[in-house]
C-alpha positions as CSV (number, residue, x, y, z in Angstrom):
1,M,-17.0,-13.8,-20.0
2,V,-13.9,-11.4,-21.1
3,D,-13.9,-8.0,-21.9
4,N,-10.6,-7.4,-23.6
5,R,-10.4,-3.6,-23.8
6,D,-7.0,-1.7,-23.1
7,E,-6.5,-1.2,-19.7
8,P,-4.8,2.4,-18.6
9,A,-2.3,3.0,-16.0
10,H,-4.6,4.1,-13.5
11,L,-2.1,6.0,-11.5
12,R,-4.3,9.1,-10.7
13,G,-2.9,11.2,-7.8
14,G,0.7,9.8,-8.4
15,E,1.5,10.3,-12.3
16,A,4.8,12.2,-11.3
17,L,5.9,9.4,-9.0
18,F,5.4,6.4,-10.9
19,S,5.4,5.2,-14.3
20,A,2.9,2.4,-15.8
21,A,6.0,0.1,-16.5
22,A,7.0,0.4,-12.9
23,A,3.8,-0.1,-11.2
24,K,2.9,-3.7,-9.9
25,R,0.0,-5.2,-12.0
26,V,-3.1,-5.9,-9.7
27,A,-6.1,-7.9,-10.1
28,I,-9.2,-7.0,-8.2
29,L,-11.8,-10.0,-7.4
30,I,-15.1,-8.8,-6.4
31,S,-18.5,-10.5,-6.0
32,G,-21.1,-7.6,-6.0
33,R,-20.9,-4.0,-6.4
34,G,-17.1,-3.5,-5.4
35,S,-17.0,-0.1,-3.4
36,N,-13.6,-1.2,-2.4
37,M,-12.8,-2.0,-5.8
38,M,-13.8,1.5,-6.8
39,A,-11.5,3.0,-4.0
40,L,-8.7,0.8,-5.0
41,I,-9.0,2.0,-8.9
42,E,-9.8,5.6,-8.1
43,Q,-7.1,6.5,-5.6
44,A,-4.3,4.1,-7.0
45,R,-0.9,5.1,-6.7
46,G,2.3,2.7,-7.3
47,Y,0.0,0.0,-9.1
48,Q,-1.8,-0.4,-12.1
49,V,-4.9,-2.2,-11.9
50,V,-5.4,-4.4,-15.0
51,L,-8.3,-6.9,-14.7
52,V,-11.6,-7.1,-12.1
53,A,-12.7,-10.7,-12.2
54,S,-15.7,-12.0,-10.4
55,D,-17.5,-15.4,-9.6
56,T,-20.7,-13.6,-10.5
57,P,-21.3,-12.5,-14.1
58,D,-23.9,-9.9,-13.3
59,A,-21.8,-8.5,-10.3
60,P,-22.6,-4.5,-10.5
61,G,-18.9,-3.8,-10.1
62,L,-18.1,-5.3,-13.5
63,A,-20.1,-2.6,-15.1
64,W,-18.6,0.2,-13.2
65,A,-15.1,-1.3,-14.2
66,R,-15.6,-1.4,-17.7
67,D,-17.1,2.0,-18.0
68,H,-13.8,3.0,-16.3
69,G,-11.6,1.4,-19.0
70,I,-10.6,-1.7,-16.8
71,A,-10.6,-5.4,-18.3
72,T,-13.1,-8.1,-16.7
73,F,-13.4,-11.2,-16.5
74,A,-16.3,-13.1,-15.2
75,L,-17.2,-17.0,-14.5
76,S,-19.7,-18.6,-12.3
77,P,-18.6,-22.2,-10.7
78,R,-22.2,-23.5,-11.5
79,G,-21.7,-26.1,-13.9
80,I,-18.0,-26.4,-13.8
81,G,-17.6,-26.5,-10.1
82,K,-15.0,-24.1,-8.0
83,P,-11.7,-25.7,-9.2
84,A,-12.2,-25.0,-13.0
85,M,-13.5,-21.5,-11.9
86,E,-10.3,-20.7,-9.7
87,G,-8.3,-22.1,-12.5
88,A,-9.8,-20.1,-15.2
89,I,-9.3,-16.8,-13.0
90,L,-5.8,-17.5,-12.3
91,A,-5.1,-18.3,-16.3
92,E,-6.6,-14.8,-16.9
93,C,-4.0,-13.3,-14.1
94,T,-1.6,-15.3,-16.0
95,R,-2.2,-14.1,-19.2
96,R,-2.2,-10.3,-18.0
97,D,0.7,-10.8,-15.9
98,V,-0.9,-10.0,-12.6
99,Q,1.7,-9.6,-9.7
100,V,-0.8,-8.9,-6.7
101,I,-4.6,-9.8,-6.3
102,A,-6.5,-7.8,-3.9
103,L,-10.1,-9.2,-2.7
104,A,-12.7,-6.6,-2.5
105,G,-15.8,-7.9,-1.4
106,Y,-15.1,-11.7,-2.9
107,M,-17.4,-13.9,-1.3
108,R,-15.8,-17.3,-1.7
109,L,-13.1,-18.8,0.4
110,L,-10.3,-19.3,-1.9
111,S,-8.8,-22.6,-2.2
112,P,-5.6,-23.9,-0.9
113,G,-4.0,-24.5,-4.7
114,F,-5.2,-20.9,-5.4
115,I,-3.2,-19.1,-2.2
116,A,-0.4,-21.6,-3.3
117,A,-0.2,-20.2,-6.8
118,M,-0.1,-16.7,-5.6
119,R,1.4,-17.1,-2.2
120,G,2.3,-14.0,-0.6
121,S,0.6,-11.6,-3.3
122,I,-2.9,-11.8,-2.2
123,V,-4.5,-9.2,0.3
124,N,-7.8,-8.7,1.8
125,I,-9.8,-6.3,3.6
126,H,-11.6,-7.3,6.7
127,P,-14.0,-5.4,8.8
128,S,-12.5,-5.6,12.2
129,L,-9.5,-5.2,14.0
130,L,-8.0,-8.3,13.5
131,P,-7.1,-10.8,15.1
132,L,-10.5,-9.9,16.8
133,Y,-13.8,-10.9,15.1
134,K,-12.4,-13.2,12.1
135,G,-15.2,-14.2,9.9
136,L,-18.7,-12.9,9.3
137,D,-21.2,-10.4,11.5
138,T,-17.7,-8.7,12.8
139,H,-19.9,-5.4,13.7
140,A,-22.5,-7.4,15.7
141,R,-19.9,-9.0,17.6
142,A,-18.1,-5.8,18.5
143,L,-21.2,-4.2,19.6
144,A,-22.1,-7.1,21.9
145,A,-18.7,-7.1,23.4
146,G,-19.2,-3.8,24.4
147,D,-15.7,-2.6,22.7
148,P,-15.1,1.0,22.7
149,Q,-13.9,0.8,19.1
150,A,-14.3,-1.3,15.7
151,G,-12.5,-1.0,12.7
152,C,-10.7,-2.7,9.4
153,S,-7.5,-4.7,8.5
154,V,-5.7,-5.2,5.3
155,H,-4.0,-8.4,5.5
156,L,-2.1,-11.4,3.7
157,V,-4.3,-14.1,2.5
158,T,-3.3,-17.5,3.8
159,E,-4.9,-20.8,4.1
160,E,-6.2,-19.7,7.8
161,L,-9.4,-17.6,7.5
162,D,-8.5,-14.0,8.1
163,G,-5.2,-15.2,9.8
164,G,-2.4,-13.7,7.4
165,R,-0.1,-10.9,8.5
166,V,-1.7,-7.7,9.1
167,L,-0.3,-5.1,6.8
168,G,-2.5,-2.4,8.0
169,Q,-5.4,-1.0,10.2
170,S,-7.8,1.8,11.0
171,R,-10.0,2.3,13.9
172,V,-13.5,3.9,14.1
173,P,-15.0,4.7,17.7
174,I,-18.3,3.1,18.6
175,E,-20.7,5.6,19.6
176,P,-23.6,5.4,21.7
177,G,-26.7,4.1,19.9
178,D,-24.6,2.5,17.1
179,T,-26.2,-0.8,15.3
180,P,-24.5,-3.3,13.4
181,D,-25.4,-1.1,10.2
182,T,-24.5,2.3,11.5
183,L,-21.3,1.1,12.2
184,A,-20.7,-0.9,9.4
185,A,-21.4,2.5,7.4
186,R,-18.6,4.1,9.2
187,V,-16.2,1.5,9.1
188,L,-16.7,1.1,5.0
189,R,-15.6,4.8,4.9
190,A,-12.3,4.0,6.4
191,E,-12.0,0.7,4.4
192,H,-12.1,2.8,1.5
193,A,-9.3,5.1,2.8
194,L,-7.0,2.4,4.2
195,Y,-7.3,-0.2,1.6
196,P,-5.5,2.0,-1.1
197,R,-2.9,3.3,1.0
198,I,-1.9,-0.6,2.2
199,L,-2.2,-2.0,-1.3
200,A,0.1,1.1,-2.4
201,E,2.9,0.4,0.1
202,F,2.5,-3.4,-0.3
203,C,3.2,-2.8,-3.8
204,M,5.9,0.0,-3.9
205,T,9.8,-1.0,-3.8
206,P,11.4,1.1,-1.0
207,L,12.7,3.7,-3.5
208,D,8.9,4.1,-4.7
209,R,8.1,4.9,-1.1
210,I,10.7,7.3,-0.6
211,R,9.8,9.1,-3.7
212,S,6.2,9.4,-2.5
213,L,7.5,10.5,0.9
214,A,10.2,13.1,-0.4
215,L,8.3,14.6,-3.5
216,Q,4.9,15.3,-1.4
217,L,6.9,17.8,0.7
218,P,6.8,21.4,-0.8
219,E,9.1,22.3,-3.9
220,S,11.0,19.0,-3.8
221,E,12.5,17.5,-6.7
222,E,14.6,14.6,-7.7
223,R,17.8,14.7,-9.3
224,E,20.5,11.9,-9.8
225,S,23.5,12.7,-7.8
226,H,26.9,10.5,-7.9
227,G,24.5,7.8,-9.5
228,Q,22.0,7.8,-6.7
229,P,18.6,9.0,-6.6
230,T,18.8,12.5,-4.6
231,F,16.0,14.7,-3.3
232,F,16.4,18.5,-3.5
233,V,14.4,21.4,-1.9
234,A,15.9,25.0,-3.2
235,G,18.9,23.2,-4.6
236,K,20.0,21.4,-1.3
237,Q,20.0,17.8,-0.7
238,F,17.6,16.7,2.0
239,A,17.9,12.9,1.1
240,Q,19.5,10.3,-1.0
241,V,18.8,6.6,-1.3
242,R,21.9,4.5,-1.8
243,D,21.8,0.8,-3.1
244,D,24.9,-0.8,-2.6
245,H,27.0,2.5,-2.8
246,H,30.7,1.6,-3.7
247,G,29.9,-2.1,-2.9
248,D,29.1,-1.5,0.6
249,G,26.0,-4.0,0.4
250,R,23.8,-1.8,2.3
251,Y,20.5,-0.6,1.1
252,V,19.8,3.0,3.0
253,V,18.1,6.6,2.6
254,C,20.5,9.3,4.0
255,V,19.3,12.3,5.6
256,R,20.2,15.3,7.4
257,T,20.6,15.8,11.3
258,G,20.7,18.8,13.4
259,G,24.4,18.2,13.6
260,A,27.2,15.6,15.0
261,D,25.7,15.3,18.5
262,E,22.1,14.6,17.1
263,Q,24.1,12.3,14.5
264,A,25.8,10.3,17.3
265,M,22.9,9.8,19.8
266,L,20.6,8.4,16.8
267,I,23.6,5.8,16.2
268,E,24.2,5.0,19.8
269,A,20.7,4.5,20.5
270,A,19.7,2.5,17.6
271,P,22.9,1.0,15.8
272,N,20.7,-1.5,13.5
273,T,18.8,1.4,12.2
274,Y,21.5,4.3,11.9
275,S,24.9,4.5,10.6
276,R,27.3,7.2,9.6
277,P,27.1,7.5,5.7
278,A,30.3,7.6,3.8
279,Y,31.0,11.3,2.4
280,L,27.9,12.7,3.9
281,G,28.7,11.5,7.3
282,P,31.0,14.3,8.4
283,T,28.5,16.6,7.8
284,G,26.0,15.3,10.4
285,W,24.1,13.0,8.0
286,V,22.8,9.5,9.1
287,A,21.8,6.7,7.1
288,V,18.6,4.7,7.9
289,D,18.5,1.4,7.1
290,L,16.0,0.1,4.6
291,S,16.4,-3.6,4.6
292,G,14.2,-6.2,6.0
293,D,11.0,-4.3,7.5
294,P,11.8,-0.8,7.8
295,D,9.6,1.5,10.3
296,W,8.2,3.5,7.6
297,A,6.8,6.1,10.3
298,L,10.1,6.6,11.3
299,V,11.6,6.8,7.8
300,E,9.0,9.7,7.0
301,D,9.6,11.4,10.0
302,R,13.5,11.7,9.3
303,I,13.0,12.4,5.7
304,A,10.4,15.4,6.8
305,H,12.9,16.4,9.4
306,S,15.5,16.3,7.0
307,W,13.6,18.6,4.6
308,E,13.2,21.2,7.2
309,L,16.8,21.4,7.7
310,A,17.7,21.8,4.2
311,A,14.3,24.3,3.2
312,P,14.6,28.0,3.0
313,A,13.1,30.3,5.4
314,R,10.3,31.2,3.4
315,L,9.0,27.9,3.2
316,L,9.2,27.4,6.8
317,E,7.4,30.8,7.4
318,A,4.8,29.6,5.1
319,G,3.8,26.5,7.4
320,G,6.6,24.4,6.0
321,R,5.5,20.5,5.5
């Protein structure tokens, strides 16, 4: 069953930061009501949900998706077998140029062939703090073990059940008197906050993420300077992304420091992370390396600190960031 309606961008909360053309195209797979699917669509930022697909044609989540302008596809494996059903879902994803698949309450194990076809581009949310409690009954197992906390994990999907690289987690304290059901309800609320954020981070390019971090700061704006994306507050630069600047082969974000002493201290302590950028270096800036797998918490902190160094007193007196 296919619904071929037009699919909108669904970039709520990020319209100023990301265009539909730049956003990665995501398909969500569900089997039931799809509460995580709803969260992914309602909080989409940096990705575009173009398809909701299901192995259950009467899954309640399909109607919700259609009502919100999302194209849907549903096919049961009954009578045709799992390989044919998965092939049809993959064909529909290919037809819609899907780049990432997010599992949201999809209750079938994906075949190795399906995973291989989208290797490194399938994510799932699991209701435990992986690697603890892979599989089913996660909340009951956490309670039986006497754990002080439970939670949820977003991970890459591989052939190993719940064994792919963890992309992000949210911890939920276990309270006295908790049952599997009460704990599940609180963990589900954490899932609805975690999954859209981690999917956005997974789909964004480093420049997308820098934009997201920089433009959320008060009175920040982006303009091009010397051919590079540059971020300003009250007319003063506080961050600049450089990609192979003057052929140096490096991908960095340049930020302010408190001066030459802080610059030197950072570079000496972490020379693989920090360097002295051309032109801006003499004024105390550092370049933070964005290649490989950056420490995004550190990047966020350095951008915010740089904004504080550039922002006028009236913004800082008003509470700053």
